[in-house]
N, C-alpha and C positions, 0 to 999 in steps of 0.2 A: 222805698226803703230809706230809713233815716241814717245819715252818715254824720259822724262827728269829725270835724277837722280841727286839729289843734295847730294853731299858727304861732310859732315861736318867733318873736321879734327880738332877737338878741344881736346887738351890733355895738361894737366899741368904736366904730368909725362913723356911725350915724347913717351909713348907706345901707338900705334894707331892700331886698328883693323879695316881696311877700310870696310871689309864685314859687320861688325856690325854697322858702322856709316853711311851707305848708307840710304838715305831717298828718296822714290819714290814720285815725285811731279807730280800731274795730274791736278792741277788747281792753280789759283792765291791764292785761299783761303788756300790750303794746303802748298803753299810756305810761306805765311804769318805766318801760325801756326808754321811751322818748324823754321823759323827765330826767332819768338818770344820765342820759347822753348830754342833755342841756346843762345839767349841774356840773358834769365833768368838763364840758367845754368851757364853762365859766371858771373852772378851777376851784370849785367849792367842795368842801367836805359835806357829808350828810348833816353833821352837827351845825355847821355854818348855815346851811340852807334852812334847817329847822329853826334856828334863831332868827334868821331874816324873815321867815314866814310866820313866826309866832306859833309854831306847832312843836310837838315833841319829837325827839329823835326816833322813837318807835314808830311814829306816824310816817316819817320819811322812809324808813326801812320797809314798812308794810306797803306804802304807795309804790315804791320802786319794785317791789316784789309782785305787784299786780293784785293785791288783796281787793276783792270785789265789794267789800262792805265798809268803805271809808266815807266819812262825812264830806259831802260835796263842797260845803263852805270852806273847809280846810284845804281841799284839793285846789280850789280856786285861789286861795292865798299862796299856796306853793307855786302855782303857775305864774301868778303876779310877781312873786319874789324873783322868779327866773326871767322876768321881762316878757312873758308870753301872754297870749290871750286865746280864748276859745271862740271859734267861729262855727256856727251850725250851717250846714249846707243841705239842700234837698228839701227844705221846708217850704210850704206855700207862702208866698209873699203877701203880707198884710201890713201895709205901711202904717195904718192907724194903730194896730196892736204894737208894732215896734216902737212907734213914737210914744205910746202910753208907757211902755216898759222903761224907755230911756228917760222919760220926764219925771216919773214918780217912783221908780225902782220897784214897782209891783209886777 
């Protein structure tokens, strides 16, 4: 079973405990709720986050509502603007494939 783990690394002090900041995402709704919570924790409005991520306000509204048909590229931009990253767990490890992806972006 493939599990997506959204790891928010949001820290104003520079001290990060990755184990405590991991959020398991099992649906578009849980992703939306996690992103909304992170946005609010940072004290950002939806408009401010949209501007920071380079997406429209409607996109943020739809994302936080759990709309299942959003563009992944824009979702990743929002996560990056919040200071987070996506970590995939449960996949077979293939170091050569990971290194290829990291080195050429493909």
